GULOKOL-970261 format. One line per 3 residues: their letters; for each residue x, y, z of N, C-alpha, C, CB. Coordinates in steps of 0.1 Angstrom, whole numbers. Each point is the difference from the previous one (the first is absolute). Glycine has a CB too. Example, Ala and Ser with C-alpha at 12.3 -4.5 7.8 and 13.67 -1.06 7.14 Angstrom:
2
as = 132/-57/78/-9/12/0/9/12/0/-19/-12/12 ~ 15/23/-19/9/11/0/-8/11/8/12/-6/-22
//
This chain:
308
msd = 27/-207/-163/-1/13/3/-6/5/-15/21/2/21 ~ -29/10/-24/-2/4/-12/11/1/-10/-17/9/11 ~ 12/-9/-22/15/3/-12/-1/14/-3/1/-23/-13
aia = -11/29/20/0/18/-3/15/3/12/-36/9/-5 ~ 41/-17/18/7/3/5/12/-8/-4/-17/9/14 ~ 29/1/-12/12/-3/-2/9/-8/11/-5/20/-14
ges = 0/-17/23/4/-5/16/4/8/12/8/-15/-12 ~ -7/8/23/5/7/12/11/0/1/-15/-4/9 ~ 24/14/-2/12/-3/-1/0/10/17/9/-4/-35
afs = 7/-2/43/2/8/9/5/11/1/0/-16/4 ~ -3/29/1/5/11/-1/5/4/15/-13/4/-22 ~ 22/6/22/4/4/14/10/14/-1/-2/-28/9
ipg = -4/39/-2/10/14/-1/5/-3/19/-16/23/-23 ~ 30/-12/24/3/1/9/-8/6/11/17/-1/-13 ~ -19/-6/27/-7/6/11/10/6/11/-19/-15/-4
pdg = 13/19/16/9/11/7/13/-11/4/-22/21/13 ~ 17/-33/-12/10/-8/11/4/-15/-10/-13/12/28 ~ 3/-13/-39/-2/-10/-8/-10/1/-12/8/-9/20
pls = -6/-2/-31/-10/4/-10/-14/-4/3/17/-2/-14 ~ -24/14/3/-15/-2/2/-3/-12/-11/-7/27/8 ~ -3/-36/-5/1/-10/-9/-15/1/-6/19/-15/11
gtl = -23/14/-27/-12/0/-5/-3/-11/-12/0/24/8 ~ -7/-23/-15/-5/-9/-8/-6/9/-16/-6/-17/26 ~ 17/20/-39/-3/8/-10/-8/-11/-7/20/19/-1
llp = -32/-18/-4/-7/-6/-8/-3/9/-16/-10/-13/24 ~ 19/5/-36/-6/6/-12/-7/-5/-10/16/10/3 ~ -26/-4/-10/-7/-8/-9/9/-3/-13/-23/9/10
sev = 19/-20/-16/8/-5/-13/-3/9/-13/-2/-26/10 ~ 9/27/-15/-8/4/-16/1/15/2/-19/-21/-6 ~ 25/30/15/-8/12/3/10/10/-1/-18/-10/16
aap = 20/21/-29/9/4/-4/-1/16/12/-1/-15/-29 ~ 14/18/41/-4/11/10/-13/-3/6/13/17/-12 ~ -18/-24/18/-8/-3/11/-5/13/8/12/-23/1
pai = -19/28/6/-1/11/10/1/-12/12/-18/23/-12 ~ 21/-14/22/10/-11/12/-9/12/12/36/-11/-13 ~ -43/0/26/-4/3/8/6/-7/14/-18/7/-17
lil = 18/5/22/9/-9/12/-10/1/14/29/9/-10 ~ -33/-19/14/-12/-6/13/3/4/14/-4/-22/-12 ~ -3/32/18/6/0/15/-8/-4/9/13/17/-3
pgs = -13/-26/9/-8/-13/12/-6/12/6/17/-24/6 ~ -26/16/7/-7/8/11/9/0/9/-22/-6/-4 ~ 11/3/15/9/7/12/4/-17/7/-15/31/7
gpt = 26/-30/4/1/-12/5/11/-10/-4/-22/5/2 ~ 24/-10/0/8/-15/-8/-7/-6/-9/10/-8/18 ~ -10/13/-29/-8/-2/-10/13/-3/-10/-24/15/7
drd = 24/-27/-15/10/0/-10/1/6/-16/2/-18/15 ~ 4/11/-22/3/6/-17/-19/-6/-4/39/-7/-9 ~ -41/-8/12/-11/-1/-6/-15/3/2/16/-11/-3
gnn = -12/20/14/-12/1/12/-8/-10/9/-1/15/-14 ~ 8/-25/18/1/-3/14/1/1/12/0/-4/-11 ~ -1/5/23/1/1/12/0/-10/9/-7/17/-5
plg = 13/-18/14/3/-12/9/-11/2/9/26/-3/-2 ~ -33/14/2/-12/3/14/-15/-5/-5/14/25/11 ~ -11/-33/-26/-13/-2/-5/-5/-2/-12/-2/10/16
iqa = 10/-4/-24/-6/7/-13/12/-9/-12/-11/32/12 ~ 7/-39/-17/4/-10/-13/-7/1/-14/5/-16/18 ~ -8/29/-19/-10/4/-10/11/-1/-13/-18/18/17
aty = 28/-13/-15/11/3/-10/-5/8/-9/10/-19/2 ~ -10/30/1/-9/10/-9/9/8/-14/-13/6/25 ~ 27/-4/-20/7/6/-7/9/-8/-9/-3/16/18
akl = 4/-28/-14/5/-11/-11/-11/-1/-9/15/-15/15 ~ -29/14/-10/-10/-1/-14/0/9/-10/-13/-9/12 ~ 14/22/-1/0/13/-8/10/-2/-10/-7/16/18
aqa = 21/-16/-12/7/1/-11/4/-8/-13/4/9/17 ~ -14/-22/-13/-1/-8/-11/-10/1/-9/10/-12/12 ~ -19/19/-7/-13/6/-10/4/13/-9/-16/-7/20
lae = 26/13/-17/5/11/-3/7/-4/-15/3/9/27 ~ 7/-17/-23/10/-7/-11/-5/-1/-9/11/-11/11 ~ -22/1/-5/-14/0/-15/-5/6/-6/-6/-7/6
qgv = 8/20/-6/-5/16/-5/14/10/-4/-26/-1/19 ~ 33/-9/-18/14/8/-6/9/11/14/-16/2/-29 ~ 12/-7/38/10/10/12/3/-5/7/-7/15/-1
asl = 23/-10/3/6/-4/9/1/0/11/5/1/-12 ~ -2/-8/27/-1/4/11/14/-4/11/-28/-1/-7 ~ 32/9/16/3/-3/6/-3/-2/13/8/4/-15
rsd = -6/-14/26/-6/1/16/8/-7/5/-23/1/-2 ~ 26/4/16/7/-4/9/-1/2/16/10/2/-20 ~ 0/-10/24/-4/0/19/5/13/4/5/-26/7
krg = -11/29/1/7/15/11/8/-5/0/-12/12/16 ~ 21/-4/-8/16/1/7/-9/-5/16/19/28/-17 ~ -3/-33/19/-5/-12/12/-8/-12/-1/2/17/11
lfe = -9/-20/-23/-10/-8/-1/1/-11/-8/-10/17/3 ~ 11/-30/-2/-1/-10/-11/12/-2/-3/-19/6/-8 ~ 21/-7/-5/12/0/-5/11/15/-1/-16/-19/-13
sag = 10/31/17/2/10/3/5/2/14/-15/3/-17 ~ 17/-15/22/1/2/18/13/4/1/-15/-19/8 ~ 28/19/-13/12/2/2/1/20/-7/8/-34/-1
aiq = -20/35/-1/3/12/-4/1/14/12/-11/-11/-22 ~ 4/5/32/0/7/17/-1/-10/11/-14/20/-9 ~ 20/-12/18/0/-12/7/-19/0/8/35/2/5
npn = -38/6/-1/-13/0/5/-9/5/-8/9/2/19 ~ -19/-10/-27/-10/5/-10/-12/15/6/1/-30/-10 ~ -3/25/24/-11/13/6/9/9/0/-16/-8/16
avt = 30/14/-15/7/13/1/3/3/-16/13/-4/26 ~ -30/12/-34/3/2/-11/-8/14/0/5/-24/-9 ~ -8/33/-1/-7/8/1/-7/3/-14/14/7/20
iad = -22/-1/-22/-7/3/-19/13/5/-5/-29/8/2 ~ 31/-2/2/16/8/-7/10/-9/-5/0/18/16 ~ 2/-33/-4/7/-5/-10/-5/-13/-7/18/10/11
yvt = -33/-10/-9/-1/-10/-16/-2/8/-10/-12/-19/7 ~ 11/34/-5/-1/8/-14/18/-1/-4/-27/20/6 ~ 33/-19/2/17/2/-7/-2/-18/-7/21/20/25
dta = -29/-28/-18/8/-17/-8/-9/0/-13/7/-20/25 ~ -17/31/-25/-9/0/-12/5/2/-6/-14/5/4 ~ 23/13/-5/10/4/-10/10/-9/-5/-3/19/11
gwv = 10/-27/0/10/-7/-8/-9/-14/-9/22/9/20 ~ -33/-13/-17/-8/-10/-12/-2/6/-10/-12/-11/13 ~ 8/22/-8/-6/9/-15/16/3/-10/-25/19/17
eai = 37/-18/-15/9/6/-3/4/-14/-16/6/17/31 ~ -7/-28/-15/5/-16/-4/-10/-4/-13/8/-8/28 ~ -18/8/-24/-9/-3/-13/2/7/-14/-15/-2/16
rae = 17/14/-14/5/11/-8/10/-2/-7/-7/12/12 ~ 19/-19/-9/17/-4/-3/-6/-12/-7/19/8/21 ~ -28/-19/-15/-1/-18/-2/-7/4/-14/-6/-16/29
tgv = -6/22/-32/-10/-1/-8/2/15/-12/-16/-15/23 ~ 21/21/-21/6/14/-9/-13/8/-1/18/-12/-17 ~ -26/9/29/-16/8/-2/10/18/6/-31/-27/10
gcv = 20/37/-14/1/13/3/-4/0/14/-4/9/-23 ~ -9/-13/25/-6/1/13/-5/-12/5/-5/22/-4 ~ 0/-21/14/-7/-14/7/-13/5/10/28/-14/3
wlv = -37/6/-6/-14/-1/8/5/-5/11/-17/-4/-17 ~ 12/15/31/-2/-2/12/-12/-9/1/11/20/6 ~ -17/-32/-1/-11/-6/3/0/-2/15/-1/-11/-21
ghs = -4/16/29/-2/-3/16/-14/-5/-1/16/18/11 ~ -13/-26/0/-13/-7/6/0/1/15/0/-18/-18 ~ -12/31/21/-3/-3/16/10/9/6/-7/-27/-1
ega = 20/26/10/10/7/5/8/1/-9/-2/-6/20 ~ 6/-3/-33/3/3/-7/0/12/-11/-1/-18/12 ~ -18/23/-10/-1/8/-9/4/17/6/-17/-20/-11
lia = 19/18/24/4/11/10/14/3/-6/-13/-9/23 ~ 23/-2/-25/16/0/-2/-3/6/-13/12/-22/12 ~ -17/17/-20/4/7/-13/-8/12/-3/6/-20/-10
lva = -16/28/21/1/13/1/8/10/6/-17/-8/-3 ~ 23/0/10/12/7/6/8/1/-13/1/-10/27 ~ 5/-2/-28/12/-1/-10/-4/15/-15/4/-37/6
aqs = -17/39/-10/2/8/-10/-5/15/2/0/-21/-13 ~ 3/22/26/-1/17/0/18/-1/-4/-24/11/25 ~ 30/-16/-23/18/4/-4/7/-8/-9/4/6/21
mes = -9/-22/-25/7/-6/-9/-5/3/-14/4/-17/18 ~ 5/16/-23/3/5/-18/-1/-19/-3/23/31/-3 ~ -27/-31/-10/-4/-11/-8/-7/-5/2/13/-3/-5
lcg = -24/6/8/-10/-6/5/-11/4/-16/8/3/32 ~ -18/-17/-37/-4/5/-7/-17/1/3/21/-7/-13 ~ -22/8/26/-16/-1/4/0/-13/14/-12/5/-32
lvl = -1/-4/36/-6/-4/15/-10/-11/-5/2/26/15 ~ 0/-39/-9/-14/-3/2/-1/-8/14/-5/-1/-26 ~ -9/11/35/-2/-4/14/-12/-9/2/10/21/7
laa = -6/-33/-3/-11/-15/2/1/0/15/6/-17/-23 ~ -20/19/26/-4/1/16/7/8/8/-5/-20/-2 ~ 7/35/-2/10/8/4/-7/7/10/13/1/-20
pgr = -10/3/32/-4/6/9/-2/11/-2/7/-14/12 ~ -19/26/-8/-1/11/-7/3/16/12/-19/-17/-19 ~ 22/10/30/-3/6/13/11/-5/6/-24/3/1
plg = 31/8/13/12/-6/8/-1/-13/4/4/20/9 ~ 7/-28/-11/-3/-14/6/-6/-4/16/19/-2/-18 ~ -16/13/26/-4/-4/16/-19/0/-1/27/16/14
dil = -27/-8/-23/-14/4/-2/-9/-18/-3/8/32/-12 ~ -2/-33/0/-6/-15/-6/3/-10/12/6/4/-27 ~ 5/-2/38/2/-13/8/-9/4/12/25/-7/-8
qeq = -27/20/10/-12/3/10/-11/-5/-1/7/17/3 ~ -13/-20/-18/-9/1/-3/-1/-18/3/-1/26/-15 ~ 12/-34/9/-4/-13/-5/3/-6/19/9/-2/-37
faa = -3/10/44/1/-5/10/-16/-1/9/28/8/-2 ~ -32/5/1/-13/0/5/-12/-9/-1/7/19/-2 ~ -4/-25/-15/-5/-12/-7/1/-9/7/4/5/-18
slg = 7/-13/19/7/-10/7/1/-7/13/7/11/-14 ~ -5/1/22/7/-1/15/-11/-9/7/15/25/2 ~ -28/-16/-3/-10/-3/9/-1/9/14/2/-24/-12
dpa = 7/24/17/1/3/16/5/14/-1/5/-26/11 ~ -13/36/-9/-3/15/1/14/7/4/-26/-3/7 ~ 32/-5/6/11/4/9/12/1/-11/-10/-12/24
lvq = 13/-2/-31/3/0/-13/4/8/-9/-10/-11/5 ~ -1/10/-7/-4/13/-14/9/11/5/-29/-5/-6 ~ 26/12/18/-1/13/7/18/0/-3/-27/-2/23
qsg = 35/-13/-13/11/2/4/10/0/-12/-8/-8/22 ~ 4/1/-35/7/3/-13/-4/11/-7/3/-21/-1 ~ -15/26/1/3/9/-4/7/14/4/-15/-14/-7
aai = 17/15/22/9/6/6/14/0/-5/-15/-5/14 ~ 19/-6/-16/15/-3/-7/1/6/-12/2/-21/9 ~ -13/18/-18/4/2/-11/0/16/1/-7/-22/-11
eal = 1/32/17/-2/10/-2/13/7/8/-28/-4/-5 ~ 33/0/15/12/0/2/16/0/-10/-18/-9/16 ~ 17/-5/-21/10/-1/-12/-5/9/-11/7/-24/5
erg = -21/27/-8/-1/14/-10/5/15/4/-20/-13/-7 ~ 27/11/15/0/11/5/17/6/6/-28/-8/5 ~ 36/-13/-11/13/-3/1/3/0/15/5/9/-25
qrv = -14/-13/34/1/-4/11/1/-14/-1/-9/19/8 ~ 22/-22/-2/-3/-17/0/-7/-7/14/24/-1/-14 ~ -27/-7/18/-7/-9/14/2/-9/5/-12/6/-4
dae = 10/-8/14/4/-10/5/-8/-9/5/15/11/3 ~ -10/-22/-14/-7/-13/-2/-6/-10/7/13/5/-10 ~ -2/-4/23/-4/-9/8/-9/3/9/19/-8/-3
nld = -23/26/4/-12/2/4/-15/-4/-6/15/15/7 ~ -11/-22/-16/-15/1/-9/1/-16/4/-2/23/-25 ~ -16/-28/19/-5/-13/6/10/-9/-9/-29/6/7
qai = 27/-14/-3/7/-14/-8/-5/-4/-11/3/-9/19 ~ -16/14/-25/-8/-4/-11/5/12/-10/-22/-13/13 ~ 28/26/-13/3/3/-8/14/4/-1/-23/3/-1
rsl = 31/-8/12/10/7/2/16/-6/-11/-14/5/29 ~ 9/-11/-37/12/-7/-9/-4/9/-12/2/-29/9 ~ -11/34/-13/-6/10/-11/4/15/4/-22/-15/-5
fad = 30/15/17/10/14/2/10/-5/6/-15/19/4 ~ 19/-28/-4/18/-7/5/12/14/-4/-6/-32/-9 ~ 14/31/17/10/15/2/5/-2/-16/11/2/32
dlq = -5/-10/-37/6/2/-16/-9/1/-8/18/-10/1 ~ -32/9/-1/-9/3/-13/-2/14/-1/-13/-21/3 ~ 14/35/13/-4/4/3/5/13/-14/-5/-15/27
gfl = 16/17/-24/9/6/-11/-6/-2/-13/19/-4/11 ~ -24/-7/-20/-6/-2/-10/-16/8/-1/15/-23/1 ~ -18/19/14/-13/3/-2/-4/19/-1/-2/-27/13
isl = 12/33/-6/3/11/3/-1/7/-17/14/-7/25 ~ -2/1/-33/3/4/-13/-13/-3/-6/25/-4/-1 ~ -34/-7/2/-11/-4/-9/-12/8/4/10/-24/-2
fsy = -10/27/15/-13/8/1/2/17/-3/-6/-20/20 ~ 18/26/-21/2/11/-4/-4/6/-19/17/-5/24 ~ -26/-4/-31/0/-2/-12/-15/3/-4/21/-17/0
dpa = -26/26/-9/-12/4/-2/-1/-5/-14/-2/19/17 ~ -3/-30/-21/1/-5/-14/-7/9/-6/3/-22/3 ~ -11/28/-4/-11/14/-7/9/9/2/-26/-2/7
rli = 33/7/2/5/9/-7/13/-3/-5/-13/14/13 ~ 21/-23/-15/8/-6/-12/-1/1/-8/3/-11/5 ~ -15/3/-12/-10/2/-10/5/14/-5/-23/-16/10
apl = 16/24/-2/-5/12/-11/7/4/-10/-9/8/16 ~ 21/-3/-12/8/6/-11/7/-4/-7/-1/10/10 ~ 1/-26/-14/6/-10/-11/-5/5/-11/3/-20/11
dlp = 7/18/-22/-6/4/-12/6/-12/-12/-1/29/10 ~ -5/-42/-7/4/-7/-6/-8/-7/2/18/5/-2 ~ -20/-18/-13/-13/-8/3/-2/-12/12/-1/5/-25
ili = -10/-4/26/-4/-11/16/-14/-4/-2/14/12/20 ~ -9/-20/-19/-16/-13/1/-5/-4/15/9/-14/-23 ~ -17/12/28/-5/-4/8/-10/-10/5/9/15/-4
vhg = -3/-23/8/-12/-13/-3/-6/-4/13/12/-12/-20 ~ -21/6/23/-4/0/17/-16/-10/-4/13/32/14 ~ -15/-41/-4/-9/-12/0/-9/6/13/17/-23/-10
qqd = -31/21/5/-10/2/10/-5/-5/12/-2/5/-16 ~ 13/-21/13/2/-12/9/11/3/9/-9/-17/-16 ~ 14/26/15/10/2/7/3/-3/18/-2/16/-21
lqv = 1/-20/27/-4/0/15/8/3/6/-11/-13/-1 ~ 29/20/-3/7/6/8/1/20/-6/13/-29/7 ~ -17/31/-18/6/16/1/-17/3/-10/40/3/-1
pdg = -47/3/3/-12/1/-5/0/9/-16/-9/-1/29 ~ -3/-1/-38/7/9/-11/-3/9/0/3/-10/-13 ~ -11/19/25/4/14/4/12/9/-4/-12/-9/16
daq = 22/-2/-9/15/4/-1/1/5/-13/10/-16/15 ~ -14/4/-25/3/1/-16/-1/17/-3/-12/-28/-8 ~ -6/27/11/-3/14/-2/6/11/0/-10/-8/6
rlh = 12/5/4/8/14/9/15/3/-9/-10/-9/31 ~ 18/-4/-35/12/7/-5/-4/5/-13/16/-15/11 ~ -28/8/-18/-6/7/-11/-5/14/1/-6/-20/-5
rsn = 2/20/12/-5/17/3/11/9/2/-20/-7/13 ~ 30/2/-7/13/11/5/10/-1/-12/-2/-5/28 ~ -1/-2/-43/6/2/-12/-10/-6/-10/25/-1/10
pgs = -32/8/-15/-9/-1/-9/3/-3/-12/-11/12/11 ~ 22/-16/-17/7/0/-11/4/-16/0/9/28/1 ~ -10/-36/11/1/-15/1/-10/-4/-3/13/-2/16
ell = -11/-12/-23/-12/-5/-2/-4/-15/9/3/13/-22 ~ -15/-12/29/-5/-10/11/-6/-10/-8/-4/17/20 ~ 4/-29/-15/-8/-9/-2/-3/-12/11/8/7/-23
vid = -21/-4/30/-8/-8/11/-7/-13/-6/-4/23/12 ~ 11/-32/-10/-6/-15/-5/-10/-6/13/24/-6/-16 ~ -36/-2/14/-7/2/9/3/-15/7/-18/20/-11
dvn = 24/-24/4/4/-21/3/13/3/6/-10/-18/-26 ~ 19/23/29/13/0/0/3/0/15/2/10/-24 ~ 9/-14/31/3/1/13/13/7/5/-13/-20/-1
hll = 17/19/12/10/12/2/19/-9/-7/-20/14/29 ~ 13/-29/-33/15/-7/-7/-3/-3/-13/9/-13/21 ~ -19/22/-28/-5/4/-8/-6/-15/-8/15/25/2
ksv = -25/-31/4/-5/-13/-8/-11/3/-1/12/-16/6 ~ -20/9/-13/-11/-2/0/-9/-8/9/8/6/-18 ~ -14/-3/25/-6/-2/9/-20/5/-2/30/3/12
kig = -34/-19/-2/-16/4/1/-6/15/8/0/-28/1 ~ -9/38/-9/-3/7/4/-2/4/14/-2/-4/-19 ~ 1/6/29/-2/1/14/-3/-14/7/-7/23/-4
drq = 21/-31/-2/-1/-12/8/15/3/4/-20/-18/-12 ~ 21/18/27/10/3/9/10/-16/1/-18/21/14 ~ 13/-31/-12/5/-14/-1/7/-2/-12/-17/-8/14
dnl = 11/10/-24/7/-2/-10/12/12/-5/-22/-14/-6 ~ 18/25/10/14/12/-1/9/-2/8/-12/17/-5 ~ 9/-27/17/17/-1/8/1/-16/-5/1/19/28
esy = -9/-27/-36/7/-17/-4/12/8/-5/-21/-21/-10 ~ 19/31/-1/6/2/-11/15/10/2/-27/-3/-11 ~ 28/3/26/16/7/3/9/-15/1/-9/28/17
adp = 3/-35/-13/8/-16/-1/-4/-10/-12/-1/2/24 ~ -2/5/-33/-4/-6/-12/10/0/-15/-23/6/13 ~ 35/-10/-12/11/1/-10/-8/-5/-15/22/-7/21
drp = -28/-1/-25/-8/0/-13/-8/6/-2/2/-15/-2 ~ -10/22/10/-15/14/-4/11/10/-8/-22/2/28 ~ 16/-5/-42/8/14/-8/-4/16/5/1/-16/-22
isg = 11/23/18/-3/14/-1/-8/4/-8/16/2/6 ~ -25/9/-1/-11/2/-10/3/7/-17/-13/3/25 ~ 8/-5/-29/5/0/-15/-4/14/-2/-2/-25/-9
rvv = -7/33/16/-1/10/-8/9/10/11/-25/-6/-16 ~ 35/3/27/10/7/4/9/0/-10/-3/-4/21 ~ 6/-9/-26/9/-2/-8/2/9/-9/-3/-20/6
qai = -11/18/-13/-5/5/-14/3/15/-1/-21/-18/-1 ~ 16/25/15/0/12/2/17/8/-1/-24/-7/13 ~ 30/-1/-5/20/5/-2/0/-1/-9/15/-7/14
adf = -16/-1/-21/7/-7/-13/-4/14/-10/-5/-34/2 ~ -3/34/-2/-5/11/-10/3/13/2/-18/-12/-3 ~ 23/16/17/3/14/6/13/3/-8/-10/-2/24
vlq = 17/-10/-16/17/0/-6/1/-2/-13/9/-10/19 ~ -14/6/-28/0/-2/-15/-4/11/-6/-4/-21/1 ~ -7/27/4/0/14/-6/7/12/2/-17/-9/0
gre = 20/5/14/12/12/3/14/-5/-7/-10/6/27 ~ 14/-15/-29/14/-3/-12/-5/10/-10/7/-29/3 ~ -16/22/-10/-3/9/-12/-7/19/-2/-4/-29/-4
ar = 7/30/16/-10/14/1/18/8/2/-34/-7/17 ~ 43/0/-13/14/5/2/5/3/-10/4/-12/16
//
């Protein structure tokens, strides 16, 4: 570990039924460093940015370490019901975006109490960017937002686009689209009537979360916000196109926008136009996070501290 990093320590706060668990990382020899809370992306993604469904890129761990070397403190955590936060709720699927916002508020206050900072920066990745935007509608004690690989449209629209590109079978695309549209209306669907190829995507115990997820439009959420916002997106993102970042920026022209040509969804530098190299980065914990991403976040947060 670099001499610029004082060290990692386990950190926890109360959850609904048991503790939520995270990792606090402090820079060394920095008086009152600014502090960020990293909000993870979708699915069973852990505090380091890994996912048992095939992602072993350690994006959040690498981001936290790189920012600590620049003098920025961070906290990253396991979602309620997952990994070391497994005891926080019995069923990790029985959540809503509002629940994650409640957890975000708890982490922010704990960071403030532990470090003495007056405010905390929310750094949301993918779905975590949506949570940051929802949290910012009512949460105090925020310095600003950093939105990484953020959706700029309702998530149902993005999922329909992804399914159209990946499922191949027009009948499956139509069936999944109809299920998404029902959930967008707040209506549950009978998963048993869906083709087995997509049934698990709309499992009964996931539908409450999906209804919650699909109800938000990130562009509408960002529009009224009056706080520092940095939007960072990679042109090699295979999951969320950089047009979403442009939509967010248009909705809040006071935000800062950085689109990087060789960065993918996991914030890794990849060969431009090389899909195989892009996909290989998902299972490569040794590939470093993009230095341009790290520097943009560090500059934004550190300059924001000086302006306060």
